VEXBADREN-821347 format. One record per residue: residue in one letter; y, x, z of N, C-alpha, C, O in turn. Coordinates in pm, whole numbers, padded with zeros to 5 digits, always signed. Example, Ala and Ser with C-alpha at 12.3 -4.5 7.8 and 13.67 -1.06 7.14 Angstrom:
A-00569+01319+00780-00450+01230+00780-00330+01320+00780-00332+01424+00846/S-00225+01285+00708-00106+01367+00714+00003+01290+00787+00114+01341+00804/
! end
This chain:
X+00191+01283-00244+00106+01402-00249+00116+01487-00123+00061+01597-00119/X+00183+01440-00021+00199+01516+00103+00073+01499+00188+00063+01406+00268/X-00022+01589+00168-00155+01572+00226-00164+01607+00374-00272+01596+00433/X-00053+01649+00435-00054+01665+00580-00049+01530+00649-00073+01521+00769/X-00018+01425+00574-00015+01288+00625-00133+01209+00569-00182+01239+00460/X-00178+01108+00644-00281+01019+00592-00222+00934+00480-00100+00930+00462/X-00307+00868+00406-00259+00783+00296-00166+00674+00349-00059+00651+00292/X-00206+00607+00457-00121+00502+00512+00012+00557+00561+00115+00492+00545/X+00011+00676+00620+00135+00738+00666+00226+00773+00548+00347+00754+00555/X+00168+00822+00440+00247+00852+00321+00312+00726+00265+00427+00727+00222/X+00236+00617+00267+00290+00491+00216+00401+00437+00305+00495+00374+00256/X+00391+00462+00436+00499+00422+00527+00627+00497+00492+00733+00437+00481/X+00616+00628+00476+00733+00709+00442+00789+00667+00307+00911+00658+00290/X+00701+00642+00211+00745+00596+00079+00817+00462+00091+00916+00439+00021/X+00768+00375+00178+00833+00246+00198+00975+00260+00251+01065+00189+00206/X+00995+00350+00345+01130+00375+00396+01221+00430+00286+01338+00392+00275/X+01166+00519+00205+01243+00575+00094+01286+00466-00004+01402+00459-00044/X+01191+00381-00042+01221+00276-00140+01314+00170-00084+01393+00111-00158/X+01305+00145+00047+01399+00052+00109+01541+00105+00097+01634+00030+00066/X+01557+00235+00122+01690+00297+00110+01735+00296-00036+01852+00272-00065/X+01642+00323-00127+01675+00321-00269+01716+00182-00314+01806+00167-00396/X+01649+00081-00261+01683-00058-00293+01825-00091-00249+01900-00157-00320/X+01862-00043-00129+01999-00064-00080+02100+00004-00171+02206-00052-00202/X+02068+00124-00214+02158+00197-00302+02171+00128-00437+02280+00124-00495/X+02062+00074-00487+02063+00009-00618+02143-00121-00618+02190-00166-00721/X+02157-00179-00498+02234-00304-00487+02383-00278-00510+02457-00368-00550/X+02426-00156-00485+02564-00117-00510+02573-00054-00649+02473-00047-00721/X+02691-00009-00685+02704+00062-00812+02625+00192-00803+02627+00259-00700/X+02556+00227-00910+02468+00344-00908+02546+00471-00880+02649+00498-00943/X+02496+00549-00787+02561+00673-00747+02457+00785-00760+02373+00802-00672/X+02465+00860-00868+02365+00964-00893+02367+01072-00785+02262+01122-00745/X+02485+01107-00739+02497+01211-00636+02428+01167-00506+02360+01246-00441/X+02446+01040-00470+02383+00988-00348+02231+00985-00363+02159+01013-00267/X+02184+00952-00483+02041+00949-00508+01981+01089-00494+01877+01107-00431/X+02045+01188-00554+01996+01325-00546+01997+01375-00402+01909+01451-00362/X+02097+01333-00326+02104+01371-00185+01988+01311-00107+01930+01377-00021/X+01954+01184-00136+01842+01117-00070+01710+01188-00102+01628+01210-00014/X+01691+01223-00229+01569+01293-00270+01559+01428-00201+01452+01465-00152/X+01669+01500-00196+01670+01632-00131+01636+01620+00017+01567+01705+00072/X+01684+01514+00081+01654+01492+00222+01505+01475+00242+01447+01538+00331/X+01442+01392+00162+01299+01365+00177+01212+01485+00141+01097+01493+00183/X+01266+01577+00064+01190+01696+00026+01209+01812+00123+01140+01913+00112/X+01300+01798+00217+01331+01908+00308+01226+01922+00418+01165+01824+00459/X+01207+02044+00465+01111+02070+00573+01156+02003+00702+01073+01950+00777/X+01284+02006+00729+01336+01944+00851+01307+01795+00855+01283+01738+00962/X+01311+01732+00738+01283+01588+00731+01142+01559+00781+01122+01466+00860/X+01044+01637+00738+00906+01613+00779+00882+01650+00924+00796+01593+00991/X+00958+01746+00973+00943+01786+01113+01010+01688+01207+00956+01656+01313/X+01128+01640+01169+01209+01560+01261+01205+01410+01231+01189+01330+01323/X+01218+01372+01105+01234+01231+01072+01103+01156+01053+01090+01042+01097/X+01005+01219+00989+00880+01149+00962+00810+01103+01090+00766+00989+01096/X+00799+01189+01194+00738+01140+01318+00811+01020+01377+00748+00930+01434/X+00943+01017+01365+01021+00902+01414+00991+00777+01333+00977+00668+01388/X+00981+00794+01202+00947+00680+01116+00811+00622+01155+00796+00501+01172/X+00713+00709+01169+00577+00663+01201+00572+00598+01339+00502+00499+01358/X+00648+00654+01435+00649+00598+01570+00717+00462+01575+00689+00381+01664/X+00806+00437+01479+00879+00309+01479+00798+00194+01422+00835+00078+01435/X+00686+00227+01358+00602+00125+01295+00489+00087+01389+00410+00173+01432/X+00481-00040+01422+00377-00090+01512+00292-00191+01433+00332-00305+01412/X+00176-00146+01391+00089-00230+01309+00058-00361+01380+00019-00362+01497/X+00077-00472+01309+00056-00605+01366-00068-00668+01303-00065-00713+01189/X-00177-00669+01379-00304-00716+01325-00299-00864+01287-00360-00904+01187/X-00227-00946+01364-00217-01089+01332-00144-01108+01200-00187-01185+01114/X-00032-01035+01183+00041-01045+01057-00044-00995+00940-00037-01049+00830/X-00124-00891+00966-00213-00839+00863-00310-00949+00817-00329-00970+00697/X-00368-01018+00913-00460-01126+00880-00387-01236+00803-00440-01288+00705/X-00267-01272+00846-00191-01378+00779-00159-01340+00635-00175-01421+00543/X-00113-01215+00616-00077-01171+00481-00201-01164+00392-00198-01208+00277/X-00310-01108+00444-00431-01095+00363-00491-01231+00330-00545-01250+00220/X-00482-01325+00422-00531-01461+00395-00450-01526+00284-00504-01595+00197/X-00318-01503+00287-00232-01556+00180-00268-01492+00047-00275-01560-00056/X-00292-01361+00049-00326-01291-00075-00459-01338-00131-00477-01344-00253/X-00552-01373-00042-00684-01417-00087-00677-01540-00175-00764-01563-00259/X-00573-01620-00155-00558-01742-00234-00502-01714-00374-00497-01803-00459/X-00460-01589-00398-00395-01556-00525-00486-01481-00622-00446-01453-00735/X-00609-01449-00580-00693-01360-00658-00829-01425-00688-00860-01531-00632/X-00911-01364-00776-01037-01426-00818-01131-01457-00701-01129-01389-00599/X-01212-01560-00718-01303-01606-00613-01396-01497-00561-01425-01491-00442/X-01443-01409-00652-01541-01309-00608-01480-01205-00514-01552-01131-00447/X-01347-01200-00509-01281-01103-00421-01236-01169-00290-01208-01099-00192/X-01229-01301-00288-01177-01372-00172-01254-01338-00044-01195-01328+00063/X-01387-01320-00056-01468-01293+00063-01423-01167+00134-01448-01152+00254/X-01358-01078+00063-01309-00954+00122-01210-00984+00234-01203-00909+00332/X-01135-01091+00221-01035-01125+00322-01098-01153+00457-01032-01140+00561/X-01226-01193+00458-01293-01222+00586-01300-01098+00674-01304-01108+00797/X-01302-00981+00612-01307-00857+00690-01183-00839+00775-01188-00770+00877/X-01073-00899+00735-00949-00878+00809-00957-00932+00950-00882-00888+01038/X-01046-01027+00975-01058-01081+01110-01117-00979+01205-01099-00989+01327/X-01188-00880+01151-01250-00775+01233-01196-00638+01195-01267-00538+01203/X-01070-00633+01155-01011-00510+01103-01023-00396+01204-01059-00284+01167/X-00992-00424+01330-00998-00321+01433-01142-00277+01460-01168-00159+01487/X-01235-00372+01451-01375-00341+01478-01428-00232+01386-01510-00150+01426/X-01380-00232+01262-01428-00135+01165-01335-00015+01153-01339+00059+01054/X-01250+00004+01254-01149+00109+01249-01204+00248+01225-01153+00321+01140/X-01308+00287+01298-01361+00422+01284-01424+00443+01147-01409+00550+01088/X-01494+00340+01096-01553+00350+00962-01443+00359+00857-01452+00438+00763/X-01339+00278+00873-01228+00278+00777-01162+00416+00772-01135+00468+00664/X-01136+00474+00889-01072+00606+00894-01161+00712+00830-01112+00801+00762/X-01292+00702+00854-01385+00799+00796-01385+00790+00644-01380+00893+00575/X-01389+00668+00592-01390+00648+00447-01259+00696+00385-01260+00765+00283/X-01147+00659+00447-01017+00698+00393-01000+00849+00392-00940+00905+00300/X-01052+00915+00495-01041+01061+00502-01136+01128+00402-01098+01223+00334/X-01259+01077+00393-01360+01140+00308-01326+01130+00160-01353+01222+00083/X-01267+01017+00122-01237+00995-00019-01086+00992-00046-01040+00925-00139/X-01010+01063+00035-00863+01059+00026-00813+01100-00112-00720+01039-00165/X-00873+01202-00172-00826+01251-00301-00849+01147-00411-00762+01125-00495/X-00967+01084-00410-00997+00981-00510-00902+00861-00491-00850+00806-00589/X-00881+00821-00366-00792+00708-00338-00649+00742-00379-00577+00658-00433/X-00608+00866-00352-00475+00909-00392-00458+00898-00543-00356+00850-00591/X-00558+00944-00618-00552+00935-00764-00549+00790-00810-00481+00757-00907/X-00624+00704-00741-00622+00562-00772-00480+00506-00754-00432+00429-00838/X-00414+00544-00644-00280+00494-00616-00178+00545-00717-00091+00470-00761/X-00189+00672-00755-00100+00727-00857-00117+00650-00987-00019+00617-01054/X-00242+00624-01023-00270+00546-01144-00209+00406-01136-00155+00356-01234/X-00219+00344-01017-00161+00211-00998-00009+00215-01014+00050+00124-01072/X+00052+00320-00963+00198+00332-00974+00240+00331-01121+00334+00260-01158/X+00171+00409-01204+00209+00417-01345+00169+00292-01422+00246+00243-01505/X+00049+00239-01396+00005+00120-01468+00091-00002-01435+00117-00086-01521/X+00135-00009-01310+00212-00126-01266+00363-00106-01276+00441-00192-01237/X+00404+00010-01330+00547+00042-01339+00615+00023-01203+00729-00023-01196/X+00544+00060-01097+00599+00045-00962+00715+00142-00941+00701+00259-00976/X+00827+00098-00887+00853-00034-00828+00943-00123-00914+01036-00186-00863/X+00915-00129-01045+00999-00210-01133+00916-00305-01220+00957-00340-01330/X+00800-00346-01170+00711-00431-01250+00778-00565-01283+00782-00607-01399/X+00830-00631-01179+00892-00763-01197+01037-00759-01150+01076-00677-01067/X+01117-00850-01205+01253-00867-01155+01246-00920-01013+01168-01011-00984/X+01328-00865-00924+01326-00913-00787+01344-00804-00684+01336-00830-00564/X+01369-00683-00729+01400-00577-00633+01288-00477-00614+01170-00508-00633/X+01328-00358-00575+01235-00247-00555+01139-00276-00440+01019-00251-00451/X+01192-00329-00329+01109-00354-00211+01000-00456-00242+00885-00438-00201/X+01034-00562-00313+00934-00664-00346+00824-00608-00436+00707-00644-00422/X+00862-00521-00527+00762-00458-00613+00675-00360-00535+00556-00346-00563/X+00734-00292-00438+00656-00206-00350+00557-00290-00270+00444-00248-00246/X+00599-00409-00228+00511-00500-00157+00389-00536-00241+00278-00543-00189/X+00411-00560-00370+00300-00587-00462+00204-00470-00466+00082-00488-00462/X+00258-00350-00475+00177-00229-00477+00095-00215-00349-00025-00186-00354/X+00159-00235-00233+00089-00227-00105-00020-00331-00094-00131-00302-00049/X+00010-00453-00135-00087-00562-00125-00211-00531-00208-00323-00552-00163/X-00191-00481-00328-00305-00448-00413-00388-00336-00350-00511-00338-00355/X-00320-00238-00292-00394-00130-00227-00476-00182-00111-00591-00141-00093/X-00420-00273-00031-00494-00323+00085-00612-00410+00043-00716-00410+00109/X-00598-00484-00066-00712-00559-00119-00821-00462-00162-00939-00483-00134/X-00780-00355-00231-00876-00252-00272-00942-00187-00151-01063-00162-00152/X-00863-00159-00048-00918-00097+00073-01022-00188+00139-01125-00141+00187/X-00994-00318+00141-01091-00412+00198-01219-00417+00115-01328-00430+00171/X-01206-00408-00018-01324-00403-00103-01404-00276-00075-01527-00278-00071/X-01333-00166-00057-01398-00039-00026-01469-00044+00108-01582+00004+00122/X-01404-00104+00208-01465-00117+00340-01589-00206+00333-01690-00177+00398/X-01582-00312+00254-01698-00401+00238-01816-00325+00179-01929-00343+00223/X-01789-00239+00081-01895-00158+00022-01951-00058+00122-02071-00033+00126/X-01862+00000+00204-01905+00099+00303-01994+00037+00409-02091+00100+00453/X-01963-00085+00451-02045-00154+00550-02186-00176+00498-02282-00177+00575/X-02198-00193+00368-02329-00213+00305-02391-00080+00260-02491-00079+00188/X-02331+00031+00304-02378+00165+00267-02382+00185+00116-02473+00248+00061/X-02281+00131+00051-02275+00138-00095-02151+00216-00139-02076+00171-00226/X-02129+00332-00078-02013+00411-00117-02053+00557-00134-02102+00622-00042/X-02030+00605-00254-02026+00748-00283-01916+00764-00387-01851+00666-00424/X-01893+00884-00433-01781+00906-00525-01795+00823-00651-01697+00765-00699/X-01918+00816-00706-01939+00738-00827-01915+00590-00806-01853+00523-00889/X-01964+00538-00692-01944+00395-00662-01796+00365-00641-01748+00258-00680/X-01724+00458-00580-01582+00438-00557-01505+00431-00688-01415+00349-00705/X-01542+00518-00781-01476+00516-00913-01506+00385-00986-01418+00328-01050/X-01632+00339-00977-01667+00211-01041-01592+00095-00977-01549+00002-01045/X-01574+00102-00844-01501-00002-00773-01355-00003-00817-01297-00109-00838/X-01297+00116-00830-01157+00126-00876-01143+00070-01017-01044+00003-01048/X-01242+00098-01102-01239+00048-01239-01248-00105-01241-01176-00171-01316/X-01337-00159-01157-01351-00305-01149-01223-00369-01098-01178-00470-01152/X-01164-00310-00994-01040-00364-00938-00929-00363-01042-00857-00461-01057/X-00916-00252-01113-00811-00240-01214-00826-00346-01322-00728-00408-01364/X-00950-00366-01367-00974-00466-01472-00952-00608-01421-00904-00694-01495/X-00986-00632-01293-00980-00768-01238-00842-00808-01188-00806-00925-01192/X-00763-00710-01142-00633-00740-01082-00517-00678-01160-00428-00750-01206/X-00518-00547-01174-00404-00478-01234-00381-00519-01378-00266-00524-01423/X-00488-00548-01452-00473-00585-01592-00452-00735-01613-00442-00781-01727/X-00444-00809-01504-00423-00954-01516-00284-00988-01460-00263-00991-01339/X-00193-01013-01551-00054-01035-01513-00039-01153-01417+00042-01149-01325/X-00117-01258-01441-00106-01379-01359-00130-01350-01212-00054-01396-01127/X-00235-01274-01180-00267-01245-01040-00158-01160-00976-00121-01182-00860/X-00107-01064-01052-00001-00979-00996+00125-01061-00968+00191-01042-00866/X+00158-01151-01059+00278-01233-01036+00258-01326-00917+00353-01349-00841/X+00139-01380-00900+00112-01466-00784+00132-01388-00654+00194-01438-00560/X+00078-01267-00649+00094-01183-00529+00241-01152-00506+00289-01160-00394/X+00311-01118-00613+00454-01085-00604+00533-01202-00546+00617-01182-00458/X+00507-01322-00595+00578-01441-00547+00540-01470-00402+00625-01508-00322/X+00412-01452-00368+00366-01478-00232+00430-01389-00129+00443-01427-00012/X+00472-01269-00170+00532-01173-00077+00685-01177-00077+00749-01095-00011/X+00742-01270-00151+00887-01270-00172+00968-01282-00043+01081-01234-00036/X+00912-01345+00060+00988-01367+00184+00972-01255+00287+01024-01266+00398/X+00900-01149+00251+00881-01038+00344+00981-00926+00314+00997-00887+00198/X+01047-00875+00418+01131-00758+00395+01045-00633+00406+00927-00640+00440/X+01106-00518+00375+01030-00393+00367+00962-00358+00498+00843-00325+00500/X+01035-00366+00608+00980-00324+00736+00868-00418+00780+00768-00374+00836/X+00886-00547+00755+00783-00644+00791+00654-00619+00712+00544-00631+00767/X+00669-00586+00586+00552-00555+00502+00482-00430+00554+00359-00426+00563/X+00560-00329+00588+00503-00203+00637+00424-00226+00765+00312-00178+00778/X+00482-00300+00858+00414-00324+00986+00295-00417+00971+00201-00412+01050/X+00299-00503+00870+00189-00598+00850+00071-00536+00776-00043-00577+00797/X+00096-00438+00691-00009-00387+00604-00050-00243+00630-00157-00201+00587/X+00033-00166+00700+00003-00023+00713-00013+00017+00858+00076-00004+00940/X-00127+00075+00888-00155+00126+01022-00132+00277+01020-00212+00352+00965/X-00022+00320+01081+00012+00462+01080-00085+00548+01155-00080+00671+01145/X-00176+00486+01231-00277+00562+01303-00395+00602+01217-00479+00682+01258/X-00403+00544+01095-00514+00577+01004-00491+00715+00942-00573+00762+00863/
! end
């Protein structure tokens, strides 16, 4: 909900948080350490000093993005696969993508919050917090590509976006098989690799 950052930037910061939480969970649970971590991320100094460093450390890799999205395309319904073709021209549509993400940021944010609760992120499947966050990121990027596809065809307004979110939820989020396929497909990616492959901090 930190609206001073773009959606992709918020997800980058969330990814760093969950990576640290995953490390903590691997050890014996320490409630005091967890509360300290939460307090750090909520502090003003954190956003002034640490967040810019986090964002600067992430270098979006367009080739990896294409590779990951192509892999994901094989895990989802045929009617959505064509969306992966957009990844070959991801940079070409950069200005349109940024415009859409900014214009409909509140609706997209609500969509992501809904996905978090519906998918029990980051504990949907056994296999670690980071891997479940990867599933969440992958689904968001598939949705973003669907949104971009609609925008290119001049088929985006608030109502169309809500219908698109509803279609995506019914087609992907409510189908356990597709989510598990995506989860397994991302199993070999660590948190930082996923962040650099899927999130452009410049958006």
